C-alpha positions as CSV (number, residue, x, y, z in Angstrom):
1,M,-14.4,-12.1,4.2
2,R,-17.6,-11.3,2.3
3,Y,-16.3,-7.8,2.4
4,L,-13.0,-8.4,0.9
5,G,-14.5,-10.2,-2.0
6,L,-17.2,-7.6,-2.7
7,F,-14.5,-5.1,-2.7
8,G,-12.3,-6.6,-5.1
9,L,-15.3,-7.4,-7.4
10,V,-16.5,-3.6,-7.6
11,C,-12.8,-2.9,-8.2
12,L,-12.5,-5.0,-11.1
13,L,-15.6,-4.0,-12.5
14,C,-15.2,-0.1,-11.9
15,F,-11.5,0.1,-13.1
16,I,-10.9,-1.9,-16.2
17,G,-1.9,1.5,-15.3
18,E,1.9,3.7,-16.5
19,Q,4.1,2.2,-14.0
20,S,3.2,2.5,-9.9
21,S,5.6,3.1,-7.1
22,A,4.9,-0.1,-6.0
23,G,2.9,-3.3,-6.9
24,A,2.9,-5.6,-9.7
25,W,5.8,-3.7,-11.5
26,S,9.1,-5.3,-10.8
27,R,11.9,-3.0,-10.2
28,T,15.2,-3.2,-12.5
29,K,18.2,-4.4,-11.1
30,G,20.1,-2.2,-8.8
31,S,17.1,0.4,-8.7
32,V,15.7,1.4,-5.2
33,F,12.3,2.8,-4.2
34,F,11.7,4.6,-0.6
35,S,8.6,5.9,0.9
36,S,8.3,7.3,4.6
37,S,5.2,8.9,5.9
38,A,3.0,10.0,8.9
39,S,-0.6,9.7,9.1
40,M,-2.7,11.5,12.0
41,S,-6.0,11.1,13.2
42,W,-8.1,13.4,15.9
43,P,-10.6,11.1,17.8
44,K,-14.0,13.4,18.9
45,D,-13.1,15.4,21.7
46,R,-9.2,15.4,21.1
47,P,-7.5,18.5,20.9
48,L,-6.1,19.3,17.8
49,S,-2.7,19.4,19.2
50,L,-2.9,16.0,20.2
51,P,-3.2,13.6,17.1
52,D,-2.8,9.7,17.0
53,V,0.2,9.2,14.9
54,Y,1.0,6.0,12.6
55,G,4.4,5.9,11.2
56,S,5.4,3.8,8.5
57,A,8.2,3.3,6.2
58,Y,8.3,1.3,2.6
59,A,11.5,-0.2,0.6
60,E,12.1,-1.8,-2.5
61,Y,15.2,-2.9,-4.2
62,G,15.2,-4.5,-7.8
63,L,17.3,-7.7,-7.6
64,G,16.7,-8.6,-11.1
65,R,15.3,-11.3,-13.4
66,S,11.7,-10.3,-12.0
67,L,12.5,-10.2,-8.5
68,T,12.3,-7.3,-6.2
69,L,13.0,-7.3,-2.8
70,G,10.6,-5.2,-0.5
71,M,10.4,-4.2,3.3
72,D,7.2,-2.9,4.9
73,V,7.5,-1.3,8.4
74,G,4.9,0.5,10.2
75,S,4.1,1.5,14.2
76,S,2.0,3.4,16.0
77,D,4.4,3.3,18.9
78,S,8.1,2.4,17.9
79,T,8.9,2.0,21.5
80,K,6.4,-1.1,22.0
81,S,7.1,-4.1,20.0
82,S,3.7,-5.2,20.3
83,K,2.3,-2.1,18.1
84,L,5.4,-3.0,15.6
85,K,4.8,-4.2,11.8
86,A,8.2,-5.0,10.2
87,V,7.7,-7.6,7.3
88,G,10.1,-8.5,4.5
89,F,9.2,-10.1,1.5
90,I,10.3,-11.1,-1.9
91,R,8.2,-10.2,-5.2
92,Y,8.2,-12.3,-8.4
93,N,6.9,-10.8,-11.6
94,L,4.9,-13.3,-13.8
95,S,4.6,-11.3,-16.7
96,N,7.0,-9.6,-19.1
97,P,8.4,-6.5,-18.2
98,N,7.0,-4.6,-21.2
99,A,3.4,-6.1,-21.1
100,R,0.6,-3.8,-20.2
101,H,-1.0,-6.0,-17.4
102,Q,1.5,-7.2,-14.8
103,L,1.0,-10.0,-12.4
104,A,2.9,-10.6,-9.5
105,V,3.1,-12.8,-6.4
106,D,5.4,-12.4,-3.3
107,L,6.3,-14.1,0.1
108,G,7.8,-13.2,3.2
109,G,7.6,-13.0,6.8
110,G,8.7,-10.6,10.0
111,S,6.9,-9.7,13.2
112,Y,3.6,-8.0,13.5
113,L,1.9,-6.9,16.6
114,G,4.7,-8.9,19.0
115,N,4.1,-12.0,17.0
116,S,6.1,-13.8,13.8
117,V,4.0,-13.8,11.0
118,I,4.3,-15.4,7.3
119,R,3.3,-12.9,4.4
120,A,1.5,-14.2,1.1
121,G,0.3,-11.8,-1.6
122,A,-0.6,-11.0,-5.2
123,A,-0.6,-7.7,-7.2
124,F,-2.1,-7.3,-10.5
125,G,-1.3,-3.5,-12.5
126,M,-2.1,-2.1,-15.8
127,G,-1.3,1.3,-17.5
128,L,-4.5,3.1,-19.2
129,K,-4.9,6.4,-20.7
130,L,-7.5,8.9,-18.7
131,M,-8.6,11.9,-20.3
132,D,-5.6,11.9,-22.7
133,R,-3.0,11.3,-19.9
134,T,-1.2,8.4,-18.5
135,G,-2.6,6.4,-15.7
136,W,-2.2,3.0,-13.6
137,L,-4.4,0.7,-12.0
138,S,-3.2,-1.4,-9.4
139,L,-5.0,-4.0,-6.7
140,E,-2.9,-5.6,-4.5
141,G,-3.7,-8.1,-1.7
142,H,-1.8,-10.0,0.9
143,T,-2.4,-12.2,4.1
144,L,-0.3,-11.9,7.3
145,F,-0.8,-15.4,9.1
146,D,0.2,-15.4,12.6
147,L,2.4,-18.5,13.6
148,E,1.4,-18.4,17.3
149,T,-2.5,-17.8,17.1
150,R,-2.8,-19.3,13.6
151,K,-4.9,-16.6,12.8
152,S,-4.6,-14.0,9.5
153,A,-5.0,-10.7,9.0
154,K,-5.8,-9.5,5.3
155,T,-5.5,-6.5,3.4
156,L,-6.9,-5.6,-0.1
157,D,-6.1,-2.3,-1.7
158,G,-7.3,-1.0,-5.1
159,T,-5.6,2.2,-6.7
160,L,-6.5,4.1,-9.6
161,G,-3.9,6.9,-10.5
162,I,-3.3,9.8,-13.2
163,T,0.5,11.4,-14.0
164,M,0.0,15.1,-14.4
165,K,2.8,17.4,-15.9
166,R,4.4,18.0,-12.5
167,S,2.5,15.4,-10.0
168,K,0.2,12.3,-9.5
169,I,-3.4,12.1,-8.5
170,M,-4.6,9.0,-7.0
171,G,-7.9,7.8,-5.0
172,Q,-7.5,4.3,-3.2
173,F,-10.0,2.0,-1.6
174,S,-8.7,-0.3,1.2
175,A,-10.3,-3.3,2.9
176,F,-8.6,-4.7,6.1
177,Q,-9.7,-7.5,8.0
178,S,-7.9,-8.2,11.5
179,A,-7.1,-11.7,13.1
180,R,-10.1,-10.9,15.4
181,Q,-12.4,-10.9,12.2
182,Q,-13.1,-7.0,12.8
183,S,-13.1,-5.3,9.3
184,T,-12.7,-1.5,8.0
185,M,-13.1,0.0,4.6
186,S,-11.5,3.3,3.7
187,F,-11.2,5.5,0.6
188,T,-8.1,7.8,0.4
189,P,-7.9,10.4,-2.5
190,S,-4.1,11.8,-2.8
191,Y,-1.9,14.4,-4.4
192,A,1.6,13.9,-4.9
193,L,4.0,16.6,-6.0
194,D,7.1,16.0,-8.2
195,L,10.0,17.7,-6.4
196,K,12.3,16.7,-9.0
197,S,15.5,13.8,-8.5
198,G,12.9,11.2,-8.2
199,R,11.1,12.5,-5.3
200,H,7.6,13.3,-4.4
201,L,5.7,14.9,-1.7
202,E,2.6,13.2,-1.0
203,I,-0.6,14.7,1.1
204,S,-3.7,12.3,1.7
205,L,-6.8,12.1,3.6
206,S,-8.5,8.8,4.2
207,F,-12.3,8.4,5.0
208,N,-13.7,6.2,6.7
209,V,-16.5,3.7,4.5
210,K,-16.5,1.1,7.2
211,G,-15.9,0.6,10.9
212,K,-15.2,3.3,13.4
213,T,-11.7,4.3,12.4
214,D,-11.4,8.6,12.5
215,P,-10.5,10.5,9.3
216,A,-6.9,10.7,8.8
217,L,-4.6,13.1,7.4
218,K,-1.2,11.6,5.8
219,I,2.1,13.6,4.8
220,G,4.9,11.3,3.0
221,I,7.8,11.3,0.9
222,W,8.9,9.0,-2.0
223,Q,12.1,8.8,-3.3
224,D,13.3,6.8,-6.5
225,F,17.4,6.1,-6.4
């Protein structure tokens, strides 16, 4: 846990946000955000044609009154429930919708690695100017509490982004601690190309900072409705 605390402190000191795709900003009533991605990694001595693949999907729906309904799904093998994450939640925004600083909390539940879990999280976001362009900062953390083992998995993400004319450039630091107290940290630079009609194509490279996770290539699509 000391690594999660240190990471959070570093983010706050270094990144003193325009609206993020997900996080502390609430969605207007009836609006929908959806993203889907595939992350591919190639362990050492593995042929390039045989990567490990992790597929994920994320969705948000604006309920109004500062409430947003969310769903987070991911798996390295969709045929096995022991490798599936499917968690729904409701986020409540504590800030004025027009405020520069946004703060939100969320609560939900679902299934994670074959067991039932409760999710509790919080997010902070702010808009800023970087090199005469609009940008954003978001800090998001959540815990998945396993109702069977009574242990928790914890995630903390810090994202800094800049909006260009037809794209977004982002850098994200992530820290994860499993229920078995194994921790990893990674840095992920991303480029998202605006394809018009509320759609973005995202390409990312994830680099391990701590732990034994192999570098990963992620390709994804965002869509606002």
